[in-house]
N, C-alpha and C positions, 0 to 999 in steps of 0.2 A: 212251400210257403216260407218266406224269409222271416227272420227274427223280428224285424221292424214291423212287418205286416201283422204278424201274430201278436206283437205287443199292442199295436193299434186296435186290433180286434178285441183284445182283453180289456183295454181301456174303454172301448165303445160298448161293452156289454153292460147294460143297466144292472144286472144281477150282482156285479162286482162292486157296485157303489152303495148298495143298501144292506140293511141287516147289521148285526153285531160285529161281523167280520168284514163289513163293507168299507170302502174307502172313506166315506164321509165320517163314519164313526171313528175309524182309526185316525183320521185327520184331526178330529176334535180332541181325541186323547193326546195326540202329539202336541197340539197347540197348548193344551192345559199343562202338560208336563214341562214344555218349554217355558211357559209363563211362570210356573211355580219356581223352577230352577233359576230363571233370570231374576225374579224378585228376591229370592233368597240370596243370590250372589250379590245383588246390589246392597242389600241390608248388611251383608258382611264386609264387602270390599270398600264401598264408598265412604262410610264413616271413618274407617281407618285411614284411607287415602287423604281425605279432607283434613283430618286432624294432623297427620304427619306432614302433609304439604304445607299447612299453616305454620306448624312449628319449625319445619325445615330440619328436623332431626329424625334419624332412623328410617326415613323413607326409602333411601337407596337399598338398605338391607332388606326391608320388607318387600320391595319390588323384585330384588334378585331372588329371594326365597320363593316368591310367588311365581316368577318366571321359570324357576328350576322345576316347578311342578309340571310345566309343559313337556318336559322330557319324558315324563312317565305316561305311557298310553292310558287313555281313559278306560279302555277295556280291561287292562291289567288291574287298575284300581277297582273296577267293578267286581272282577273275579275275587280279589283279595277280600273285599267287603262281604261277598257272599259266604266266605268262610268264617266270618265273625258273627257275633250276635246280631249285628245290624242286618244280616241276611234274612232274618225272620220278620222284618218290618215291611213286608210287601214291596212297595216302590222305593223304600228307604235307600237301599244300596244304589239304585240308579240315580236318585235325586242327589245323594251325597257325591257320587262320582262326577255328575254333571256340574254341580255347584263348584267343586274343586277345579273343574276344567274352565269354568267361566270367570273365576275370580281374577286370574292374571291380567287379561285385557282391561277389565274394569279398574283394578287397582292401579295398574301402570298409567293408563290414560288420565285418570282423575288426579293422581299424584303429580304427573308431569304438567298437567294443566294448571294446577295450583302453583307450582314452582316457576312456571313461565309467565305468571302475572307480572307486569311491569313493576319493578321494585320502587320506581319513582312514585307510582300511584299509591302503593302501599305506604310509603313514608309520608306522603301527603295526607293520607287518611289518618295515620297515627297523629300527625301534627294537628289535625282538626279535633283531636280528642276522642277518637273512636276507641272503644274497648276491643280486646282481642276477639270476642264473640261477634261484635258488630263488624269488625274488619273481615272476618272469615265469611260471614253470611251475606254481607251487603257489598263487599268489594271483590274479594278473591273468588268466591263461588260463582257469581255472575260472569266474571271475566274468564273463568276456567271452564264454563259450561260447554263450549264447543268441543273441547277435547274430551270432557266427561261423556257427552252424548255420543261421541264417536266410539268410545269404549263400549257403551251400551249397545250400539249398533253391531259392532264386531262380535260381542258376546252373544247377542240374540241370533245372528246368522250362524255362528258356530254351534250353538245349542240345537238349532233346528236340524243341522246336518248330522250332529252326533247323537241326538236323542234316539236314533234308531237302535242303539245298543240296549234300550229298555227291553226289546223283544228277547234278547239273549238271557235276560233274568226273569222271563215269564211275564213281563209287563206289556202294556199296550203300546199304541202308537203305530206309525207307518212302517216301522221295522217288522211288525208282524206280517205284513204283506210279503216282504222280502223273504223272511224265514219260512213262511208257508210255501213260497215258491220253491225254495231249496228242498223242503221236505217232499214236495210233489214232483220234484225234478222238472219244474215248469220254468224254463228260461224266460218266456214272455212275461210271466208274473213277476219274476225277479227284476227284469229290466223295467217293467211298468212301475214297480214299487220304488226303484231307485230314481226313475224319472219324476215321479210325484214328489219325492223328497227334494230333488234338485229344483223343481219349479216352486215348491213351497219356500225354499230358502231364497230364491230370487225374488219372490213376492214380498217376503219380509224385508229384504234389502231395498226393494223399490218403495215400500211404504215408508221406510226411514228416510229415503231420499226425498220423497214427496213432502213429508213432515218438515224436513230441513228447509226445503225451498219455500214452503208456506209459512214457516216460522219467522220470528223477528231476525233481522240481519245479524244481530250480535250473538245469536246462537249458532251461527254457521262457522265452520272451520276457516281460518284464514282471514276472518274479519276482526 
């Protein structure tokens, strides 16, 4: 029996989709972990990017420092966190590692979006007597929204793909299917788990594309 056939048989077995170790339960855990990390990353990165983008100061340094974090493997960060007191916080190490991983695209895209707003529009808004707060929230933020949302999309897809490391720290998610397959020396299960993660990431990407097409034209990149 080929690996592809065995993988299909594994996926077609209803027993693998139900229960606490089933695909649906692991998928829900994966989705919850991704959502928590994405929300946390947005709460950290977006306010900083918007303020720095509005002020036009310190943003390049913040973006460069943030992007430097991409050079550090997320798994290495997770291992280091497990050796600290944070390692006793259940899913804490995984959440921290994934949040650090998701911050760079969010920060970079939001900051660049703010700085790429037409300076003529900004000057005109200032000439109309808008305060700095009004300028940021009513002019710069709406015009930078396409780039900001693109950063959110990139971060979400990356988190879905990378959240499998939660299993290495004893957490839940689709990574548990893959690690269980390794423990059982079951290649079909490993391939099936990887395939489910890939499909999940593509679904998330597709949902963002659909939302972009159905949304207002001014929220789309290039408009």
